C-alpha positions as CSV (number, residue, x, y, z in Angstrom):
1,M,20.2,-2.5,24.1
2,S,20.1,-1.8,20.4
3,S,17.1,-0.1,18.7
4,P,14.4,-2.5,17.4
5,A,14.6,-0.7,14.1
6,L,18.2,-1.9,13.7
7,S,17.6,-5.5,14.7
8,L,18.9,-8.1,12.2
9,P,15.4,-9.1,11.1
10,N,14.6,-5.5,10.2
11,L,18.0,-5.0,8.5
12,L,17.1,-8.0,6.3
13,T,13.8,-6.3,5.4
14,Y,15.6,-3.1,4.6
15,A,18.0,-5.1,2.4
16,R,15.1,-6.5,0.5
17,I,13.8,-3.0,-0.2
18,V,17.2,-1.8,-1.4
19,A,17.4,-4.9,-3.7
20,V,14.4,-3.7,-5.6
21,P,16.1,-0.8,-7.6
22,L,19.2,-3.0,-7.9
23,V,17.3,-5.8,-9.6
24,V,15.8,-3.2,-12.0
25,L,19.2,-1.5,-12.6
26,C,20.6,-4.8,-13.8
27,F,18.5,-4.4,-17.0
28,F,19.5,-0.8,-17.5
29,V,23.3,-1.0,-17.1
30,E,23.9,0.2,-20.6
31,G,21.4,3.1,-20.2
32,R,18.5,1.3,-22.0
33,L,16.3,-1.6,-21.2
34,Q,18.4,-4.7,-22.2
35,G,18.0,-8.2,-20.8
36,T,21.4,-9.6,-21.7
37,D,22.3,-12.9,-20.2
38,F,24.6,-11.2,-17.6
39,A,21.9,-8.8,-16.7
40,R,19.3,-11.5,-16.2
41,F,21.6,-13.7,-14.1
42,S,22.7,-10.7,-12.0
43,A,19.0,-9.7,-11.5
44,L,18.2,-13.3,-10.7
45,G,21.0,-13.5,-8.1
46,L,19.8,-10.3,-6.4
47,F,16.2,-11.4,-6.5
48,V,16.9,-14.9,-5.0
49,A,19.0,-13.3,-2.2
50,A,16.2,-10.8,-1.5
51,S,13.5,-13.6,-1.6
52,I,15.5,-15.6,1.0
53,T,15.5,-12.6,3.3
54,D,11.7,-12.7,3.2
55,F,11.8,-16.1,5.0
56,F,14.6,-15.2,7.5
57,D,13.4,-11.8,8.6
58,G,10.1,-13.1,10.0
59,Y,11.6,-16.4,11.2
60,L,14.4,-14.6,13.1
61,A,12.1,-11.9,14.5
62,R,9.9,-14.6,16.0
63,A,12.7,-16.9,17.1
64,W,14.7,-14.1,18.8
65,Q,11.6,-12.3,20.0
66,Q,12.6,-9.2,18.0
67,T,9.2,-8.5,16.4
68,S,8.6,-4.8,16.0
69,T,6.0,-2.4,14.6
70,I,8.3,-1.2,11.9
71,G,9.1,-4.8,10.9
72,R,5.4,-5.7,10.7
73,M,4.8,-2.6,8.6
74,L,7.8,-2.9,6.2
75,D,7.8,-6.7,5.6
76,P,4.7,-6.8,3.4
77,I,5.7,-3.5,1.7
78,A,9.1,-5.0,0.8
79,D,7.4,-8.1,-0.6
80,K,5.0,-6.1,-2.7
81,L,7.7,-3.7,-4.0
82,L,9.9,-6.6,-5.0
83,V,7.1,-8.5,-6.8
84,A,5.6,-5.4,-8.5
85,A,8.9,-4.0,-9.7
86,C,9.9,-7.4,-11.2
87,L,6.6,-7.9,-12.9
88,L,6.7,-4.4,-14.4
89,L,10.3,-5.0,-15.5
90,L,9.4,-8.4,-17.1
91,A,6.5,-6.8,-18.9
92,A,8.6,-3.9,-20.1
93,D,11.3,-6.2,-21.6
94,G,8.6,-8.5,-23.2
95,T,9.2,-11.7,-21.1
96,I,5.6,-11.3,-19.9
97,A,3.4,-10.4,-22.9
98,G,0.1,-11.1,-24.4
99,W,-2.4,-13.0,-22.2
100,T,0.2,-13.5,-19.5
101,L,0.0,-9.8,-18.7
102,W,-3.4,-10.7,-17.2
103,A,-1.7,-12.9,-14.6
104,A,0.6,-10.1,-13.6
105,I,-2.4,-7.6,-13.5
106,V,-4.3,-10.0,-11.3
107,I,-1.4,-10.3,-8.9
108,L,-0.8,-6.5,-8.8
109,C,-4.5,-5.6,-8.3
110,R,-4.9,-8.2,-5.5
111,E,-1.8,-6.8,-3.7
112,I,-3.1,-3.2,-3.9
113,L,-6.7,-4.2,-2.9
114,V,-5.6,-6.3,0.1
115,S,-3.2,-3.6,1.3
116,G,-6.1,-1.1,1.2
117,L,-8.4,-3.5,3.0
118,R,-5.7,-4.1,5.7
119,E,-5.2,-0.3,6.1
120,Y,-8.9,0.2,6.5
121,L,-9.3,-2.6,9.0
122,A,-6.2,-1.4,11.0
123,E,-8.1,1.8,11.6
124,L,-10.9,-0.2,13.1
125,K,-8.4,-2.2,15.2
126,V,-9.2,-5.4,13.3
127,S,-6.3,-7.7,12.5
128,V,-6.5,-9.9,9.4
129,P,-3.8,-12.6,9.9
130,V,-1.8,-13.9,7.0
131,T,-3.0,-17.3,6.1
132,R,-0.7,-20.3,5.3
133,L,-2.1,-20.3,1.7
134,A,-1.1,-16.6,1.3
135,K,2.4,-17.6,2.3
136,W,2.4,-20.3,-0.3
137,K,1.1,-17.8,-2.8
138,T,4.1,-15.5,-2.1
139,T,6.4,-18.5,-2.5
140,V,5.0,-19.5,-5.8
141,Q,5.1,-15.9,-7.0
142,M,8.8,-15.6,-6.1
143,I,9.7,-18.9,-7.8
144,A,7.7,-17.9,-11.0
145,I,9.5,-14.5,-11.1
146,A,12.9,-16.2,-10.6
147,F,12.2,-18.4,-13.6
148,L,11.1,-15.4,-15.6
149,L,14.1,-13.3,-14.6
150,A,16.3,-16.1,-15.9
151,G,14.1,-16.1,-19.0
152,P,15.9,-16.5,-22.3
153,A,19.3,-16.8,-20.6
154,G,18.0,-19.7,-18.5
155,D,16.5,-21.3,-21.6
156,K,20.0,-21.6,-23.0
157,L,21.0,-23.7,-20.0
158,V,17.8,-25.6,-19.3
159,P,15.1,-25.7,-21.9
160,H,11.6,-24.3,-21.2
161,V,12.6,-22.1,-18.2
162,T,10.5,-19.2,-19.5
163,Q,7.5,-21.4,-20.1
164,A,7.8,-22.9,-16.6
165,G,7.9,-19.4,-15.2
166,I,4.8,-18.4,-17.2
167,G,3.0,-21.5,-16.0
168,L,3.9,-20.8,-12.4
169,L,2.9,-17.2,-12.8
170,W,-0.6,-18.3,-13.9
171,F,-0.8,-20.8,-11.0
172,S,0.2,-18.0,-8.6
173,A,-2.5,-15.7,-10.1
174,V,-5.1,-18.4,-9.4
175,I,-3.9,-18.7,-5.8
176,T,-3.8,-14.9,-5.6
177,L,-7.4,-14.6,-6.6
178,Y,-8.5,-17.2,-4.0
179,T,-6.5,-15.6,-1.2
180,G,-7.8,-12.1,-2.2
181,Y,-11.3,-13.4,-2.0
182,D,-10.6,-15.0,1.3
183,Y,-9.3,-11.7,2.8
184,F,-12.3,-9.8,1.4
185,R,-14.7,-12.3,2.8
186,A,-13.0,-12.0,6.3
187,G,-12.9,-8.2,6.0
188,L,-16.5,-7.7,4.8
189,R,-17.8,-8.5,8.3
190,H,-16.1,-5.3,9.5
191,I,-17.0,-3.0,6.7
192,G,-19.8,-0.6,7.6
193,D,-22.1,1.4,5.4
C-alpha cells in the first residue's frame, strides 16, 4: 500500500504549491519584473492548471477515499499561497493599482484572519467546515486572477479583459468579507476570555 502522503490527490496539491514560484518566475524571466505577452500567457497557463488541481485534489480524495491529514492541512495552504502570490505579483506590475489594491488587501487579510481562527479553533478541537459560499468565493477569486494575469496581453485578443478581472476581483472581495464574517460569527461561540 502506498503512503497517503504520495496519493494522487496529495501530489496534485504539491503540484499547486510548486506552481506558485513558477507563475511568479514567468514575470522575472529577464531578471526584472516584466509582464510581456509571453510572460502573461505562460503565467496564465500555469495558474489555470494549478487552479484545476484545486478541484480535482479534493474530489479525487473523497471519491477514492484517500483523504489524509497532510492533504487537509496543505490544500488550503496551497490555495492561499497561489492567490496571495498572484495578487502581490499583479500589484507589483501595476495591473492592480489605486483603489483596486483595497480589494486585494481585503482578500489577503481575510485569508490570514480565517487561517488564524481555524488554527485557534483546531487547538480547541472545534472544526469549522468550509461553506459552499466559501468555495464559490475561491472560484470567483481564481477566475478574477486569471483575467488579471492575462491583463494587457488578453486585452489585445478580447477587449476589456483587465476591466472584467478588476470587476470580478471586487465581487470576490465582497464575498470574501461576507464569508470571513460568517466564519468569525461561527468561531466567536468558542472563543473564551
